N, C-alpha and C positions, 0 to 999 in steps of 0.2 A: 804283656800277655797277648797271645794271638786270639783276636776276637772271632776268628773263623773256626776255632776248635769246638767240637761237640762232645757230649758225654756227661755223666752225672757230676763230674768235677770240673766241667768246662769254666775257665775263668778263674779257677782257684789255684792256690799254690800249696804244695805239701812238702815237708821236710821228712826224709826218711834216714834215720840214723842206723848205724851198724850194718851198712850195706855190704854184703858178701856175695858169693856166687850162688847161694841157695835162696832162702826165704827173702832176704833183703832185695836181691835182684828181682824176684817175682813180684814183690810189693811195688817196687819202683815202676815196673813196666805195666802192672795192672792200673795204677793210678794215672800214668802217662796216657795209656790207651783211652782212658775215660776223660781226657781233656785237661788234666792238671799239669801245671808247671811243676817240676820236681827239683828239689835241692837235695843232693846226696852227701852224706857224711860217713866217713870211715877212716881207718888208719892207713890203708894200703892204696897208694896212688894208682898203681896199675889196675887194680880192681875198679876203682872209681872211674878211670878213663874208659874201661871196657864197657861198663854198664851205662855210663853216659852216652856212649856211641850207640848202644841198643836203644836208648830212650829216644835219641834223635831220629833213629829209623822209623819210630812210631809217628813222627811228625811232632813230637812234644818238645817243649822247651826245657832245658836242663842246666843246672849249675852245680858244681861240686867243689868240695874243699876238704883237705885232709883234716881229720878231727879225732882227737883222743878223748873219748867220753869220760875217762877217769881223771882228766885234768880239770881242777876246779875253775880254772880261768878260761877254759876253751869255749864254753857255751855262749857268753856274751859276744865274742868276736865272730862266732859262726853265724848266729842269728842276726847280727848286724850286717853281715855279708849277704845273707839271703834277703833281707829287707832292702838293701841297696840295689840288689839285682832285680827283684820282682816288685818291690813296693807293698807287699802284703804277705801274710802267712795265715792260711785257713786250716791247715791240717798239720798235725805233728804225729809221726809214727816213731815211737821209741822201740828200736829193735836191737839195741846193744845187748851183748851176752858174754858173761864170764861163766865158765863150766864148773867152777868150784874147785875144791881140793881133794874130793873123793876119800876123805879120811873119816874114820869113826869119831864121834864127838869126844870120846875120852882121850883121843890121841891128837886131835887137831890143835894147832896153835892159833888161839883166838886173835892174836896180834895180826895174823896174816889175813884175817877176814876183811880188813879195810880195802884190800885190792878188789875183793869179790863184790863187796857192797858199793864200792866206787863206780863200778860198771853197771851193776844189776839194779841198784836202788838210787843212789845219790846222783849219778850222772843223768838218768832220765828226769829226776826232779829239777835239776838246774836247767835243763832245756825247757821244761815246762814253765819254770818261773820266768825265763827270758821271752817266751812266745806269748804269755798271757796278755801283756800290755798291748801287743799288736792285734791279738784277737779281739780284745775289748774295744779297741778303736774301730775295728771292722763290724762290730756288733754280733760277734759270735765266732765259733770254731769248733774243731773236733780234735781230741787227743786220744790216740790209741796206743796203749802200752802192750806190746807183745811180750807175753809172759810165758811161764812154764807150768805144766801140771804138777811139777814138784812143789809148787806153792801150797797145794792142798793134798797131794798124793805122794809123800816122800818115800824115801827108801834108804837102806843102809848106806852110809858114806856120803850122803847128800845133805848133811845137816847145814853146813854154811851156805850152800847153794839154795836150799829150800828156805832158809831164813831170809836170805836176800830177796827171793822171789815173793815170799809172803809179805815182806815189807812193800814191794811194788804193788801187790794186790791191794793192800790196806790204803795206801796213798791214792790209789785209783778211786776207791770209794769215797774217801774223805774229800778229795778234790772236787769230785762230782757234786757233793753237797755245797761246797764253798763257791764254785764258779758257775753254777747253774743259773744264778740271777743274771749273769753276763751272756747267757745263751751259749755257753761253752759246754760241750759234752765231753766227758771223760770216761772211757771204757777200757777194759783189758781183755786179753785173749790168752786162754790157756792152751798151749799146743803141747804135743807129745811127740812121739816118734813120727818122722816124715821121710819119705823117700829121698835119698841123697847120699852124698859121700860119707857122712858120719855113720849112717845106718849100715852102709856096706862095709865100712871099716870095722866097727865093733861086732857087726853080725858075722863077719867072716871068721873072726876069732872065736865066737861062741860056737859057730857051726863046726869049726875044727875041733874044738874041745868035745863036741858031741859026736864026732866021726861022721858028719854029713856035709853035703855041699851047702854053699850059701843059698842057692836057689831052693833047696829043700827046707832049710831053716826059715827063709823068708816066706815061702808058701804056708808053712805051718803057723808062723807068727800071724800072718794076715787072717788065717782061718780061725785061729784059737782066741785071738785078742781083740779082733774088730768085728762088731756085729755087721758092718757093711762089707766085710770080707776083703777089705783092701786098706792099705795104709795111705794116709793123705799125702798128696804131693805139695811142694811149696806153692804151686799155682792154686791149688785147692784152698790153702790157708790165705793166700793173697786176696782171694775173692771175698773172704769174710772180712778181712781188713778193709777192703774197699767198701763193703756194705757199711761198716761202722764209721768210716770216714765221711761218707756221703750223707745227704739229706734223706736218703732212704731209711736211715736209722735215727731220724729226727726225734723220736720219742724214746730213745734208748740212751741212758746214762747211768754211771755208777755200777755197771755190770762187768763181771769177769766171765766171759763166755768160753765154754769149752769147744774147741774145734779139733776133734780127734777121731772122727768116723765111729763114735760110740765106744772107744776103747775102755773108758772107766765105767761104763755100764756093766761090763764084764767083771770088773774088779781088778785090784792090783795084781800085777804079775810077778 
């Protein structure tokens, strides 16, 4: 690690799983700008190469490896690679995501839920199990499970997804109780809609069905659903992840924090 680096994570190493062009990218860059060495995990090699290049431009150290979080055997090899490259792991950001099946519970095939839980619940747990011995050796660490508001604010067709995310929230609380004695903090983050390609894609469809433009729909959504009158961006959420990962949140553990510009204060939409 570069001893010249500064920031709230200077000298520390963070794993970021589920790295894509949206939130995962923003998290990786936020941590790197604050001095962390970053290990990137995702399925798509071209995405990993692109984001690694951006991390290097911040002056940060970066290592990446293709990683399928649904593979039960992938976590040990990935964590071993991070440890060989950096010699330590201080922070784990679980950001993997499976969108679910969008089927009513009466129609869903429960046997297909294994794929959803493999990404949203079991995969994060396997990574946690692999990094805990390293964090114990270092005298502490921080785990942040990026979760979804669907864990507590479900909707029709989100049964499988919500169940998997509720499981992630539950293990966050339980792990905090179990590893606090090792000075390891475990927290979760409930996110909802955020500015990006996904919102533009489904927002365009909704707008067309209502006979309005995307911009008109988006303006209305921000005004009606968000007390702060704006939808959060991936960079907004990444700053909350940075807080939880750092010693600024040294007294925070076992919490699932909502980062959604107050959307749920208004109520389910």
